[in-house]
VMD Tcl script that builds the backbone (N, CA, C; Angstrom):
set m [mol new atoms 474]
animate dup $m
set s [atomselect $m all]
$s set {name element resname resid chain x y z} {
  {N N UNK 1 A 167.101 136.983 124.812}
  {CA C UNK 1 A 168.343 136.476 124.266}
  {C C UNK 1 A 168.103 135.202 123.469}
  {N N UNK 2 A 167.266 134.324 123.984}
  {CA C UNK 2 A 167.005 133.077 123.267}
  {C C UNK 2 A 166.363 133.328 121.913}
  {N N UNK 3 A 165.482 134.316 121.824}
  {CA C UNK 3 A 164.836 134.629 120.554}
  {C C UNK 3 A 165.864 135.080 119.530}
  {N N UNK 4 A 166.823 135.889 119.948}
  {CA C UNK 4 A 167.875 136.348 119.036}
  {C C UNK 4 A 168.745 135.170 118.621}
  {N N UNK 5 A 169.118 134.349 119.582}
  {CA C UNK 5 A 169.948 133.177 119.280}
  {C C UNK 5 A 169.246 132.259 118.285}
  {N N UNK 6 A 167.949 132.062 118.473}
  {CA C UNK 6 A 167.194 131.171 117.588}
  {C C UNK 6 A 166.946 131.782 116.211}
  {N N UNK 7 A 167.008 133.110 116.123}
  {CA C UNK 7 A 166.715 133.785 114.857}
  {C C UNK 7 A 167.864 133.700 113.860}
  {N N UNK 8 A 169.099 133.620 114.374}
  {CA C UNK 8 A 170.232 133.609 113.450}
  {C C UNK 8 A 171.416 132.873 114.065}
  {N N UNK 9 A 172.160 132.238 113.203}
  {CA C UNK 9 A 173.410 131.625 113.659}
  {C C UNK 9 A 174.594 132.195 112.899}
  {N N UNK 10 A 174.324 133.149 112.003}
  {CA C UNK 10 A 175.413 133.706 111.206}
  {C C UNK 10 A 175.666 135.190 111.480}
  {N N UNK 11 A 174.669 135.937 111.915}
  {CA C UNK 11 A 174.859 137.362 112.205}
  {C C UNK 11 A 175.473 137.495 113.590}
  {N N UNK 12 A 176.609 138.205 113.717}
  {CA C UNK 12 A 177.212 138.389 115.044}
  {C C UNK 12 A 176.254 139.156 115.968}
  {N N UNK 13 A 176.102 138.661 117.187}
  {CA C UNK 13 A 175.232 139.282 118.182}
  {C C UNK 13 A 176.079 139.613 119.409}
  {N N UNK 14 A 176.056 140.880 119.792}
  {CA C UNK 14 A 176.752 141.327 120.988}
  {C C UNK 14 A 175.698 141.787 121.977}
  {N N UNK 15 A 175.659 141.159 123.149}
  {CA C UNK 15 A 174.678 141.539 124.159}
  {C C UNK 15 A 175.360 142.332 125.259}
  {N N UNK 16 A 174.589 143.171 125.916}
  {CA C UNK 16 A 175.093 143.980 127.015}
  {C C UNK 16 A 174.181 143.788 128.208}
  {N N UNK 17 A 174.702 143.165 129.251}
  {CA C UNK 17 A 173.975 142.989 130.505}
  {C C UNK 17 A 172.647 142.292 130.313}
  {N N UNK 18 A 172.636 141.362 129.427}
  {CA C UNK 18 A 171.412 140.601 129.213}
  {C C UNK 18 A 171.400 139.346 130.043}
  {N N UNK 19 A 170.322 138.607 129.963}
  {CA C UNK 19 A 170.243 137.310 130.628}
  {C C UNK 19 A 171.072 136.350 129.806}
  {N N UNK 20 A 172.319 136.193 130.195}
  {CA C UNK 20 A 173.260 135.431 129.395}
  {C C UNK 20 A 173.791 134.256 130.174}
  {N N UNK 21 A 174.698 133.579 129.571}
  {CA C UNK 21 A 175.346 132.475 130.244}
  {C C UNK 21 A 174.861 131.145 129.706}
  {N N UNK 22 A 175.391 130.076 130.280}
  {CA C UNK 22 A 175.113 128.747 129.755}
  {C C UNK 22 A 173.631 128.402 129.788}
  {N N UNK 23 A 172.872 128.976 130.703}
  {CA C UNK 23 A 171.449 128.644 130.788}
  {C C UNK 23 A 170.622 129.310 129.705}
  {N N UNK 24 A 171.215 130.209 128.903}
  {CA C UNK 24 A 170.487 130.798 127.775}
  {C C UNK 24 A 171.107 130.436 126.443}
  {N N UNK 25 A 172.021 129.505 126.436}
  {CA C UNK 25 A 172.541 129.035 125.172}
  {C C UNK 25 A 173.942 129.494 124.819}
  {N N UNK 26 A 174.585 130.290 125.647}
  {CA C UNK 26 A 175.968 130.667 125.402}
  {C C UNK 26 A 176.820 129.540 125.957}
  {N N UNK 27 A 177.733 129.034 125.139}
  {CA C UNK 27 A 178.511 127.863 125.526}
  {C C UNK 27 A 179.307 128.086 126.809}
  {N N UNK 28 A 179.909 129.241 126.964}
  {CA C UNK 28 A 180.690 129.554 128.159}
  {C C UNK 28 A 181.188 130.973 128.086}
  {N N UNK 29 A 181.374 131.596 129.218}
  {CA C UNK 29 A 181.785 132.995 129.215}
  {C C UNK 29 A 183.174 133.238 128.646}
  {N N UNK 30 A 184.185 132.432 128.976}
  {CA C UNK 30 A 185.514 132.724 128.422}
  {C C UNK 30 A 185.569 132.599 126.893}
  {N N UNK 31 A 184.843 131.640 126.346}
  {CA C UNK 31 A 184.800 131.414 124.901}
  {C C UNK 31 A 183.359 131.093 124.534}
  {N N UNK 32 A 182.541 132.123 124.337}
  {CA C UNK 32 A 181.110 131.883 124.138}
  {C C UNK 32 A 180.776 131.059 122.908}
  {N N UNK 33 A 181.587 131.119 121.874}
  {CA C UNK 33 A 181.344 130.317 120.691}
  {C C UNK 33 A 180.199 130.829 119.843}
  {N N UNK 34 A 180.090 130.299 118.650}
  {CA C UNK 34 A 179.007 130.694 117.763}
  {C C UNK 34 A 179.049 132.177 117.449}
  {N N UNK 35 A 177.889 132.769 117.314}
  {CA C UNK 35 A 177.808 134.171 116.929}
  {C C UNK 35 A 177.432 135.076 118.105}
  {N N UNK 36 A 177.469 134.551 119.341}
  {CA C UNK 36 A 177.075 135.322 120.509}
  {C C UNK 36 A 178.273 135.706 121.359}
  {N N UNK 37 A 178.288 136.938 121.817}
  {CA C UNK 37 A 179.299 137.396 122.765}
  {C C UNK 37 A 178.734 138.603 123.493}
  {N N UNK 38 A 179.393 139.001 124.558}
  {CA C UNK 38 A 178.930 140.181 125.270}
  {C C UNK 38 A 179.312 140.199 126.725}
  {N N UNK 39 A 178.545 140.974 127.501}
  {CA C UNK 39 A 178.801 141.185 128.918}
  {C C UNK 39 A 177.651 140.582 129.713}
  {N N UNK 40 A 177.974 139.960 130.822}
  {CA C UNK 40 A 176.942 139.333 131.641}
  {C C UNK 40 A 176.904 139.917 133.045}
  {N N UNK 41 A 175.732 139.913 133.630}
  {CA C UNK 41 A 175.557 140.256 135.045}
  {C C UNK 41 A 175.181 138.998 135.816}
  {N N UNK 42 A 175.444 137.868 135.284}
  {CA C UNK 42 A 174.880 136.647 135.840}
  {C C UNK 42 A 175.783 135.972 136.851}
  {N N UNK 43 A 175.225 134.966 137.480}
  {CA C UNK 43 A 175.848 134.268 138.597}
  {C C UNK 43 A 177.124 133.520 138.225}
  {N N UNK 44 A 177.425 133.363 136.965}
  {CA C UNK 44 A 178.643 132.659 136.579}
  {C C UNK 44 A 179.887 133.336 137.142}
  {N N UNK 45 A 179.788 134.627 137.475}
  {CA C UNK 45 A 180.922 135.369 138.015}
  {C C UNK 45 A 181.032 135.238 139.533}
  {N N UNK 46 A 179.977 134.854 140.200}
  {CA C UNK 46 A 179.963 134.831 141.660}
  {C C UNK 46 A 181.012 133.899 142.274}
  {N N UNK 47 A 181.258 132.700 141.726}
  {CA C UNK 47 A 182.329 131.876 142.292}
  {C C UNK 47 A 183.688 132.583 142.268}
  {N N UNK 48 A 183.942 133.342 141.219}
  {CA C UNK 48 A 185.214 134.064 141.147}
  {C C UNK 48 A 185.277 135.161 142.206}
  {N N UNK 49 A 184.163 135.865 142.415}
  {CA C UNK 49 A 184.129 136.883 143.467}
  {C C UNK 49 A 184.444 136.253 144.827}
  {N N UNK 50 A 183.860 135.091 145.107}
  {CA C UNK 50 A 184.107 134.412 146.378}
  {C C UNK 50 A 185.567 133.976 146.499}
  {N N UNK 51 A 186.115 133.483 145.414}
  {CA C UNK 51 A 187.519 133.060 145.415}
  {C C UNK 51 A 188.436 134.242 145.709}
  {N N UNK 52 A 188.167 135.370 145.101}
  {CA C UNK 52 A 188.987 136.562 145.334}
  {C C UNK 52 A 188.914 136.984 146.798}
  {N N UNK 53 A 187.707 137.003 147.365}
  {CA C UNK 53 A 187.574 137.360 148.780}
  {C C UNK 53 A 188.368 136.410 149.667}
  {N N UNK 54 A 188.279 135.122 149.397}
  {CA C UNK 54 A 188.991 134.132 150.210}
  {C C UNK 54 A 190.506 134.310 150.091}
  {N N UNK 55 A 190.984 134.662 148.909}
  {CA C UNK 55 A 192.416 134.902 148.733}
  {C C UNK 55 A 192.859 136.156 149.485}
  {N N UNK 56 A 192.007 137.162 149.509}
  {CA C UNK 56 A 192.339 138.407 150.207}
  {C C UNK 56 A 192.235 138.272 151.724}
  {N N UNK 57 A 191.308 137.414 152.179}
  {CA C UNK 57 A 191.050 137.242 153.613}
  {C C UNK 57 A 191.078 135.743 153.914}
  {N N UNK 58 A 192.256 135.173 154.100}
  {CA C UNK 58 A 192.364 133.724 154.247}
  {C C UNK 58 A 191.533 133.120 155.390}
  {N N UNK 59 A 191.319 133.864 156.484}
  {CA C UNK 59 A 190.549 133.318 157.608}
  {C C UNK 59 A 189.044 133.602 157.485}
  {N N UNK 60 A 188.610 134.029 156.336}
  {CA C UNK 60 A 187.201 134.320 156.074}
  {C C UNK 60 A 186.369 133.047 156.168}
  {N N UNK 61 A 185.210 133.140 156.873}
  {CA C UNK 61 A 184.327 131.977 156.976}
  {C C UNK 61 A 182.874 132.291 156.631}
  {N N UNK 62 A 182.455 133.566 156.751}
  {CA C UNK 62 A 181.041 133.923 156.548}
  {C C UNK 62 A 180.940 135.079 155.549}
  {N N UNK 63 A 180.244 134.821 154.449}
  {CA C UNK 63 A 180.117 135.810 153.376}
  {C C UNK 63 A 178.649 135.987 153.012}
  {N N UNK 64 A 178.267 137.227 152.781}
  {CA C UNK 64 A 176.924 137.514 152.266}
  {C C UNK 64 A 177.038 137.832 150.783}
  {N N UNK 65 A 176.069 137.376 150.045}
  {CA C UNK 65 A 175.949 137.677 148.618}
  {C C UNK 65 A 174.605 138.361 148.434}
  {N N UNK 66 A 174.633 139.592 147.957}
  {CA C UNK 66 A 173.391 140.333 147.763}
  {C C UNK 66 A 173.202 140.557 146.273}
  {N N UNK 67 A 172.015 140.195 145.786}
  {CA C UNK 67 A 171.768 140.319 144.352}
  {C C UNK 67 A 170.298 140.574 144.072}
  {N N UNK 68 A 170.045 141.116 142.894}
  {CA C UNK 68 A 168.669 141.343 142.441}
  {C C UNK 68 A 168.077 140.017 141.995}
  {N N UNK 69 A 166.935 139.668 142.535}
  {CA C UNK 69 A 166.283 138.397 142.217}
  {C C UNK 69 A 165.950 138.316 140.728}
  {N N UNK 70 A 165.584 139.431 140.119}
  {CA C UNK 70 A 165.188 139.420 138.707}
  {C C UNK 70 A 166.331 139.042 137.773}
  {N N UNK 71 A 167.566 139.177 138.231}
  {CA C UNK 71 A 168.727 138.842 137.402}
  {C C UNK 71 A 169.173 137.401 137.562}
  {N N UNK 72 A 168.490 136.653 138.395}
  {CA C UNK 72 A 168.935 135.300 138.730}
  {C C UNK 72 A 168.816 134.298 137.604}
  {N N UNK 73 A 169.839 133.548 137.446}
  {CA C UNK 73 A 169.850 132.311 136.689}
  {C C UNK 73 A 169.120 131.307 137.586}
  {N N UNK 74 A 168.340 130.395 137.038}
  {CA C UNK 74 A 167.601 129.444 137.877}
  {C C UNK 74 A 168.486 128.633 138.832}
  {N N UNK 75 A 169.761 128.472 138.506}
  {CA C UNK 75 A 170.677 127.683 139.338}
  {C C UNK 75 A 171.649 128.551 140.131}
  {N N UNK 76 A 171.392 129.842 140.223}
  {CA C UNK 76 A 172.343 130.774 140.823}
  {C C UNK 76 A 172.716 130.400 142.254}
  {N N UNK 77 A 171.732 130.082 143.080}
  {CA C UNK 77 A 172.044 129.764 144.472}
  {C C UNK 77 A 172.872 128.495 144.596}
  {N N UNK 78 A 172.564 127.494 143.783}
  {CA C UNK 78 A 173.335 126.252 143.833}
  {C C UNK 78 A 174.782 126.486 143.404}
  {N N UNK 79 A 174.968 127.288 142.363}
  {CA C UNK 79 A 176.328 127.592 141.886}
  {C C UNK 79 A 177.113 128.314 142.967}
  {N N UNK 80 A 176.507 129.327 143.567}
  {CA C UNK 80 A 177.187 130.099 144.609}
  {C C UNK 80 A 177.454 129.247 145.847}
  {N N UNK 81 A 176.476 128.441 146.263}
  {CA C UNK 81 A 176.653 127.580 147.428}
  {C C UNK 81 A 177.780 126.570 147.214}
  {N N UNK 82 A 177.828 125.988 146.033}
  {CA C UNK 82 A 178.890 125.012 145.736}
  {C C UNK 82 A 180.259 125.670 145.780}
  {N N UNK 83 A 180.365 126.851 145.189}
  {CA C UNK 83 A 181.641 127.571 145.195}
  {C C UNK 83 A 182.052 127.919 146.624}
  {N N UNK 84 A 181.097 128.426 147.404}
  {CA C UNK 84 A 181.392 128.787 148.793}
  {C C UNK 84 A 181.844 127.561 149.579}
  {N N UNK 85 A 181.119 126.463 149.423}
  {CA C UNK 85 A 181.477 125.239 150.136}
  {C C UNK 85 A 182.874 124.757 149.802}
  {N N UNK 86 A 183.250 124.848 148.532}
  {CA C UNK 86 A 184.594 124.402 148.135}
  {C C UNK 86 A 185.694 125.284 148.714}
  {N N UNK 87 A 185.327 126.493 149.122}
  {CA C UNK 87 A 186.292 127.420 149.723}
  {C C UNK 87 A 186.201 127.432 151.251}
  {N N UNK 88 A 185.334 126.594 151.803}
  {CA C UNK 88 A 185.161 126.558 153.248}
  {C C UNK 88 A 184.393 127.752 153.792}
  {N N UNK 89 A 183.502 128.316 152.975}
  {CA C UNK 89 A 182.740 129.496 153.369}
  {C C UNK 89 A 181.284 129.151 153.626}
  {N N UNK 90 A 180.699 129.810 154.604}
  {CA C UNK 90 A 179.258 129.768 154.833}
  {C C UNK 90 A 178.692 130.979 154.103}
  {N N UNK 91 A 177.766 130.738 153.170}
  {CA C UNK 91 A 177.232 131.801 152.316}
  {C C UNK 91 A 175.795 132.121 152.695}
  {N N UNK 92 A 175.498 133.416 152.771}
  {CA C UNK 92 A 174.139 133.902 153.001}
  {C C UNK 92 A 173.733 134.710 151.781}
  {N N UNK 93 A 172.748 134.223 151.059}
  {CA C UNK 93 A 172.282 134.921 149.864}
  {C C UNK 93 A 171.109 135.807 150.248}
  {N N UNK 94 A 171.216 137.072 149.884}
  {CA C UNK 94 A 170.166 138.046 150.148}
  {C C UNK 94 A 169.617 138.483 148.794}
  {N N UNK 95 A 168.374 138.126 148.533}
  {CA C UNK 95 A 167.732 138.493 147.273}
  {C C UNK 95 A 166.934 139.778 147.424}
  {N N UNK 96 A 167.098 140.664 146.475}
  {CA C UNK 96 A 166.378 141.936 146.475}
  {C C UNK 96 A 165.421 141.979 145.289}
  {N N UNK 97 A 164.184 142.363 145.540}
  {CA C UNK 97 A 163.242 142.533 144.437}
  {C C UNK 97 A 163.116 143.990 144.032}
  {N N UNK 98 A 163.536 144.900 144.898}
  {CA C UNK 98 A 163.471 146.324 144.597}
  {C C UNK 98 A 164.128 147.120 145.703}
  {N N UNK 99 A 164.187 148.438 145.546}
  {CA C UNK 99 A 164.858 149.286 146.538}
  {C C UNK 99 A 164.230 149.195 147.932}
  {N N UNK 100 A 162.950 148.847 147.995}
  {CA C UNK 100 A 162.294 148.715 149.289}
  {C C UNK 100 A 162.882 147.572 150.122}
  {N N UNK 101 A 163.645 146.672 149.505}
  {CA C UNK 101 A 164.248 145.535 150.206}
  {C C UNK 101 A 165.640 145.831 150.761}
  {N N UNK 102 A 166.217 146.987 150.421}
  {CA C UNK 102 A 167.591 147.267 150.824}
  {C C UNK 102 A 167.785 147.238 152.335}
  {N N UNK 103 A 166.970 147.957 153.085}
  {CA C UNK 103 A 167.155 148.027 154.539}
  {C C UNK 103 A 167.057 146.636 155.167}
  {N N UNK 104 A 166.057 145.868 154.759}
  {CA C UNK 104 A 165.893 144.514 155.297}
  {C C UNK 104 A 167.087 143.630 154.908}
  {N N UNK 105 A 167.524 143.736 153.654}
  {CA C UNK 105 A 168.670 142.952 153.199}
  {C C UNK 105 A 169.936 143.307 153.951}
  {N N UNK 106 A 170.178 144.599 154.126}
  {CA C UNK 106 A 171.354 145.032 154.881}
  {C C UNK 106 A 171.262 144.537 156.333}
  {N N UNK 107 A 170.064 144.584 156.898}
  {CA C UNK 107 A 169.869 144.100 158.263}
  {C C UNK 107 A 170.191 142.625 158.399}
  {N N UNK 108 A 169.810 141.848 157.405}
  {CA C UNK 108 A 170.088 140.409 157.450}
  {C C UNK 108 A 171.593 140.140 157.388}
  {N N UNK 109 A 172.288 140.923 156.592}
  {CA C UNK 109 A 173.743 140.751 156.489}
  {C C UNK 109 A 174.390 140.981 157.852}
  {N N UNK 110 A 173.928 141.980 158.573}
  {CA C UNK 110 A 174.453 142.256 159.915}
  {C C UNK 110 A 174.058 141.135 160.868}
  {N N UNK 111 A 172.798 140.721 160.846}
  {CA C UNK 111 A 172.298 139.666 161.725}
  {C C UNK 111 A 173.065 138.360 161.533}
  {N N UNK 112 A 173.387 138.045 160.297}
  {CA C UNK 112 A 174.101 136.799 159.996}
  {C C UNK 112 A 175.597 136.886 160.310}
  {N N UNK 113 A 176.041 138.056 160.751}
  {CA C UNK 113 A 177.444 138.272 161.124}
  {C C UNK 113 A 178.410 137.980 159.969}
  {N N UNK 114 A 178.021 138.434 158.796}
  {CA C UNK 114 A 178.877 138.246 157.627}
  {C C UNK 114 A 180.177 139.022 157.807}
  {N N UNK 115 A 181.253 138.428 157.361}
  {CA C UNK 115 A 182.568 139.041 157.467}
  {C C UNK 115 A 182.972 139.755 156.187}
  {N N UNK 116 A 182.252 139.510 155.114}
  {CA C UNK 116 A 182.544 140.133 153.820}
  {C C UNK 116 A 181.264 140.090 152.992}
  {N N UNK 117 A 181.284 140.837 151.907}
  {CA C UNK 117 A 180.091 140.993 151.091}
  {C C UNK 117 A 180.440 140.944 149.617}
  {N N UNK 118 A 179.601 140.263 148.850}
  {CA C UNK 118 A 179.640 140.327 147.392}
  {C C UNK 118 A 178.364 141.037 146.968}
  {N N UNK 119 A 178.515 142.156 146.289}
  {CA C UNK 119 A 177.375 142.895 145.740}
  {C C UNK 119 A 177.354 142.615 144.245}
  {N N UNK 120 A 176.520 141.665 143.855}
  {CA C UNK 120 A 176.472 141.224 142.464}
  {C C UNK 120 A 175.991 142.347 141.552}
  {N N UNK 121 A 176.502 142.387 140.344}
  {CA C UNK 121 A 176.109 143.454 139.422}
  {C C UNK 121 A 174.635 143.375 139.048}
  {N N UNK 122 A 173.998 144.530 139.021}
  {CA C UNK 122 A 172.591 144.610 138.630}
  {C C UNK 122 A 172.223 146.072 138.449}
  {N N UNK 123 A 171.089 146.301 137.850}
  {CA C UNK 123 A 170.575 147.656 137.745}
  {C C UNK 123 A 170.298 148.244 139.118}
  {N N UNK 124 A 169.881 147.392 140.048}
  {CA C UNK 124 A 169.605 147.837 141.409}
  {C C UNK 124 A 170.887 148.302 142.095}
  {N N UNK 125 A 171.965 147.549 141.941}
  {CA C UNK 125 A 173.250 147.965 142.498}
  {C C UNK 125 A 173.677 149.283 141.872}
  {N N UNK 126 A 173.518 149.409 140.580}
  {CA C UNK 126 A 173.916 150.645 139.907}
  {C C UNK 126 A 173.125 151.840 140.445}
  {N N UNK 127 A 171.815 151.698 140.529}
  {CA C UNK 127 A 170.958 152.817 140.939}
  {C C UNK 127 A 171.159 153.205 142.404}
  {N N UNK 128 A 171.472 152.236 143.255}
  {CA C UNK 128 A 171.578 152.501 144.696}
  {C C UNK 128 A 172.997 152.255 145.199}
  {N N UNK 129 A 173.965 152.453 144.327}
  {CA C UNK 129 A 175.354 152.143 144.672}
  {C C UNK 129 A 175.858 152.914 145.883}
  {N N UNK 130 A 175.426 154.144 146.060}
  {CA C UNK 130 A 175.891 154.918 147.221}
  {C C UNK 130 A 175.411 154.295 148.533}
  {N N UNK 131 A 174.197 153.754 148.546}
  {CA C UNK 131 A 173.701 153.081 149.743}
  {C C UNK 131 A 174.509 151.820 150.044}
  {N N UNK 132 A 174.883 151.080 149.010}
  {CA C UNK 132 A 175.715 149.896 149.195}
  {C C UNK 132 A 177.071 150.291 149.775}
  {N N UNK 133 A 177.677 151.330 149.211}
  {CA C UNK 133 A 178.986 151.797 149.681}
  {C C UNK 133 A 178.892 152.247 151.135}
  {N N UNK 134 A 177.877 153.029 151.464}
  {CA C UNK 134 A 177.716 153.521 152.838}
  {C C UNK 134 A 177.506 152.367 153.817}
  {N N UNK 135 A 176.702 151.386 153.431}
  {CA C UNK 135 A 176.468 150.232 154.297}
  {C C UNK 135 A 177.770 149.465 154.538}
  {N N UNK 136 A 178.488 149.151 153.476}
  {CA C UNK 136 A 179.727 148.380 153.620}
  {C C UNK 136 A 180.747 149.135 154.464}
  {N N UNK 137 A 180.875 150.444 154.244}
  {CA C UNK 137 A 181.831 151.244 155.015}
  {C C UNK 137 A 181.416 151.318 156.487}
  {N N UNK 138 A 180.135 151.561 156.749}
  {CA C UNK 138 A 179.652 151.677 158.122}
  {C C UNK 138 A 179.839 150.373 158.905}
  {N N UNK 139 A 179.760 149.250 158.213}
  {CA C UNK 139 A 179.888 147.946 158.863}
  {C C UNK 139 A 181.265 147.314 158.672}
  {N N UNK 140 A 182.173 148.083 158.092}
  {CA C UNK 140 A 183.561 147.654 157.873}
  {C C UNK 140 A 183.621 146.270 157.215}
  {N N UNK 141 A 182.830 146.128 156.144}
  {CA C UNK 141 A 182.778 144.869 155.410}
  {C C UNK 141 A 183.632 144.949 154.146}
  {N N UNK 142 A 184.655 144.116 154.043}
  {CA C UNK 142 A 185.335 144.019 152.760}
  {C C UNK 142 A 184.298 143.598 151.721}
  {N N UNK 143 A 184.263 144.309 150.600}
  {CA C UNK 143 A 183.203 144.071 149.621}
  {C C UNK 143 A 183.754 144.010 148.214}
  {N N UNK 144 A 183.222 143.076 147.446}
  {CA C UNK 144 A 183.489 143.019 146.013}
  {C C UNK 144 A 182.225 143.489 145.332}
  {N N UNK 145 A 182.383 144.518 144.515}
  {CA C UNK 145 A 181.255 145.062 143.760}
  {C C UNK 145 A 181.362 144.594 142.319}
  {N N UNK 146 A 180.235 144.250 141.742}
  {CA C UNK 146 A 180.208 143.772 140.371}
  {C C UNK 146 A 180.216 144.871 139.324}
  {N N UNK 147 A 180.264 146.118 139.755}
  {CA C UNK 147 A 180.270 147.241 138.810}
  {C C UNK 147 A 181.359 148.236 139.196}
  {N N UNK 148 A 182.132 148.666 138.228}
  {CA C UNK 148 A 183.216 149.599 138.511}
  {C C UNK 148 A 182.705 150.951 139.008}
  {N N UNK 149 A 181.509 151.323 138.619}
  {CA C UNK 149 A 180.953 152.611 139.032}
  {C C UNK 149 A 180.836 152.714 140.563}
  {N N UNK 150 A 180.654 151.591 141.212}
  {CA C UNK 150 A 180.552 151.586 142.665}
  {C C UNK 150 A 181.898 151.985 143.280}
  {N N UNK 151 A 182.968 151.504 142.710}
  {CA C UNK 151 A 184.303 151.863 143.188}
  {C C UNK 151 A 184.549 153.349 142.940}
  {N N UNK 152 A 184.194 153.828 141.776}
  {CA C UNK 152 A 184.359 155.241 141.455}
  {C C UNK 152 A 183.596 156.113 142.467}
  {N N UNK 153 A 182.456 155.621 142.942}
  {CA C UNK 153 A 181.639 156.363 143.900}
  {C C UNK 153 A 182.028 156.104 145.361}
  {N N UNK 154 A 183.206 155.550 145.589}
  {CA C UNK 154 A 183.703 155.401 146.949}
  {C C UNK 154 A 183.767 153.992 147.481}
  {N N UNK 155 A 183.563 153.002 146.655}
  {CA C UNK 155 A 183.533 151.615 147.101}
  {C C UNK 155 A 184.820 151.065 147.671}
  {N N UNK 156 A 185.921 151.791 147.543}
  {CA C UNK 156 A 187.188 151.308 148.110}
  {C C UNK 156 A 187.552 152.017 149.409}
  {N N UNK 157 A 186.729 152.929 149.850}
  {CA C UNK 157 A 187.067 153.629 151.097}
  {C C UNK 157 A 186.881 152.674 152.273}
  {N N UNK 158 A 187.627 152.902 153.300}
  {CA C UNK 158 A 187.569 151.982 154.425}
  {C C UNK 158 A 187.051 152.564 155.685}
}
mol reanalyze $m
mol bondsrecalc $m
mol representation Tube
mol addrep $m
């Protein structure tokens, strides 16, 4: 993304699920400014996911956030922790490097006694969305999914 941004300031650039956000030169998601716009899978959305969960479950205190490590903004954990703290939430971040980490990650969410789950958008979530849905349903975890396809595949069942 930075190479494209540095190559032109006049040609409109639309990115899709790229490494975007303020840490790559986009001024801000609501009004990106300049010639860049698009869709992000980045941590800038995670505070909003936490806020929505807290509004839906006012007595919520423990939340797990599961995300692909490769999609991380360098400040992702700090952003999520700050948002959680401002909402009175204890946050457990579970980083996944690949599908082999799913069972261990799901186990940690159970061990930490999380009351809700944020499944951040990623290629990993997309590819293994049925496993995420089955885990959340089996553990009766209210979950916010970062991809609509997860809901289409049963993410709203209880």
